[in-house]
Every structure is written in C-alpha cells, then in structure tokens.
N, C-alpha and C positions, 0 to 999 in steps of 0.2 A: 425415415428418420422420425416423422411425426408418429408413426405406429409405435416406435420404441419409446418415445416420450410418454405416450399415454399408458403404455404397459408399466412403465416405471412409476407413473403417478398412481395407477391402480394398486400396484404392489406396495408402494409407500403407505397408502391409505390402509391397506390390509394390515400392514406391520403396526401402524398406530392403533388400530382397533384391537388386535390380538394382544399387544403389549400395554394397552391403556396409556400410551404416551401422547402427549400433547404435540401438535405441530410445531409449537415453539420449541419444545425440547429437541425434536429431530432437527430442526433448522439450526439450532445452536450447536448441534454436533457436526453439521455439515459446514457451518460458518463459525468456527470457534474463535475465542480471543485468548491468546496466550501472552505471557510476559507482561501482564497488565500493570504490575507495579512499575517496571522500568519505563514502559510506554507512557504511563500517566506522569512520572517524574519528568521525563524528557519533554513531553508535550507541554506540560505546565511551564517548565523552565523557558521554553521557547515561544509560548503563546499560540500553539497550534492545537487543533482538534485531535484528540487521541484516536478517534474513529477514523480520521484520515490517515494517521500513521498505520493503523491496523489494515486499512484497505490497501495501502501501498505494499505492505508486507504480504498480504494475502494474494495480491496480483503478482508481485515480484517472485515470491518464493513458496507460496502456499505453506508458510510457517516452517519451512525446512532450513534450519540454521546453516546446514552444510551445503546449501545449493550453490552451484557455480554455473554461470551461463557459458555458452560457446564463446562469447566475446571476452570473458574473464571477469564479469561482474560477480560478486561473491556475497554470501551471507543472506540474512533475512531481507534486508532492504536492497540487496543486489547493487552494491556500490562497486564502482570501478576502482582499482587500487590507486591510480593517480588522484582521482577525486577524493578518496578516503584519506590519502596522505595529506592533501591540501586542507581538507576539513580538520584533520588532527592538528595541523599547525595553527589554524584559526581558533580552535578551542583549547589549545595548549594541552593536548593529550598525547600520550605516547602512541606511536603507531608501529605496527608490524603487520605483515600480510596475514598472519594467523589471527590477528584481532578481528578481522572481518568475519571469522567463523564463530566468534564469541558473541552470543545474542546481545548482551548488555552493551558491549563496545560498538557493535553494528548499529543498534538502535540509537545509541548516543550520537554517532557520527551521522546516521541517516536522517534522524529528526532534526539535527542542526542544519544539515544541507537543505532539507525540505523547507524549513523556516526561512532560510537564506533566499531560496528561490521565490517563496511567497512574498518576500520583501522587495525583491528587485523586478519582479514581473507583475503586470497590472491586474492579472486575474488568476484564480485557482487553475483553470484549464491551461493557461500559458505556463504557469509554474510546473504542472504535471508534465506538459510537453517538454519543458526543459530538462526535467528529471529523466525523461525517456530518451529524447533525441539530442540533448545537449543544448546549452545555453546559446551558442553561436547560431545554430539553426533557427531557434525560436526568435532571437533578436532579428535575424534577417527576414523571417517571415512577417513579423510585425512591422519592421521598417519598410519593407517593400510593399506593404498593403495586401500581401497574399492572404493574411488572416488577421482578424481583429482580436483575437485572443479569447473569444467567448465560446461557450459550449454550443450555443445555437448555431454557430458557423464552423463547427469543428470539421465539417466535410472539406473545408479549404485547406486543412493541414496537409501538406504534400506527402507525408509518410503515412501509409495505411496502418502500419504497426502503432504509430503514435496516436492516430485517431482512435483506434481501438483501445489503447491503453488509457487515454483520457476518459473515454466512456465507461470502461470497466472500473477504474478507480473511483470515479464519482458515483457510479451506481452502487459499488460495493460499500462505499462509505455511508451512503443514504440507507442502504439495506441494513448494515450494522447498527446505525443509529436507531432505526425503527425496531429491529429485532431485539435489541438490548434496552429498549425504552429510554434511550439517551442516558442511560445509567452505566457508566464505564465500569463500575465496581461489580457488575454481574459476570465479568469474565472468569476464566478458569486459570487463575495464577498457579494453582498446584499441579495442573496437567503437564506443564513444561516449565517447571520452575528454574530459576537461575542457579 
C-alpha cells in the first residue's frame, strides 16, 4: 500500500511538471466545490459554514446527486426520507421522495437539518455524530458519559463508522477552507450548475 502511494505521488508530480499545472489546480480538481450558489445561500440563511456543508456532501455522496445508500439515504447530503419529510414540514417546503435527488432541494433540506443539529448539540463533532448515527444515539452517549462530544475524545464514540465520519468531515472541511483560501467564491458553479 505504501509503495502504491509513493508511485501515485511521483506520477502526480510528473503530471504537474509536464502540464505546468500547480498543485493547487490539481487538488481543486480532486476536491471540487459544486453548487456553490445554493450552498452559499442556504449556509448564510442558517448561519453555518459553507465549507462544512461542502464537506458533508463530499463525504456523504462525493457530489453525486443521484447517490442512494444501502439504508435508503438519498441525494447529495444523503438524507433519509423520514428525516427529509420532517425537515420539509419544519421549513414549510413541499416534499416528495424525488426531491431528494434534486440538488437544490437536497441542499436546502440538508443545510437546515445540519444547522438544527448544530443548535441542539453542544459541539460540532456531536452534531456530525447525530447526522451520521442519529440524534437518539448521540443524546444517549452524551447523557451516559460515554463521550463528551469533543473531537479529542472521538475514540469514545461507540460506532466506528461514526468516529470515521466525524474525522473525515472535519478534516475535509478544514482542507477545503485552506485549499480555497477561505474564499467560497472560488468554487466551480458552472461545472454542475442547477
């Protein structure tokens, strides 16, 4: 595995040199930002970081609006139909299962839900855990003292998938923020416009 990694690193550097591309350009192709207008609008409306919404989308669906998980979560932000239906009632939006495949509708519902979780849980890692494992599980872990909700103690989260999810989303959010120099407007709206 290490050998493959170094081969990929060397090949990537060769591609950069041959094509006179900057590392930043290559990284932005690997870690794109799409749907920037709707993410910016929904993030501003709900007071959340657009890079956080982008990180959730990247981790959940890799920007594939038609993604469906084996458990039935759908769309860019991988919302469960029952959750999406509940959120639609809260925001007074029309809901249909097909809406989950519409990027704008999915981001509208997902950004609101993420902001809701950020309001009711004490920390970002706890809100992300709830997004992944469900609110009931996270409330129980916090109440029972199994986890304090911090990134530092994420190893106390009982579900391995959730521990990995929290780490990945926070890492990708930080990476996006650095890669795009904290400037949301450098994304690629035209690549996958609505």
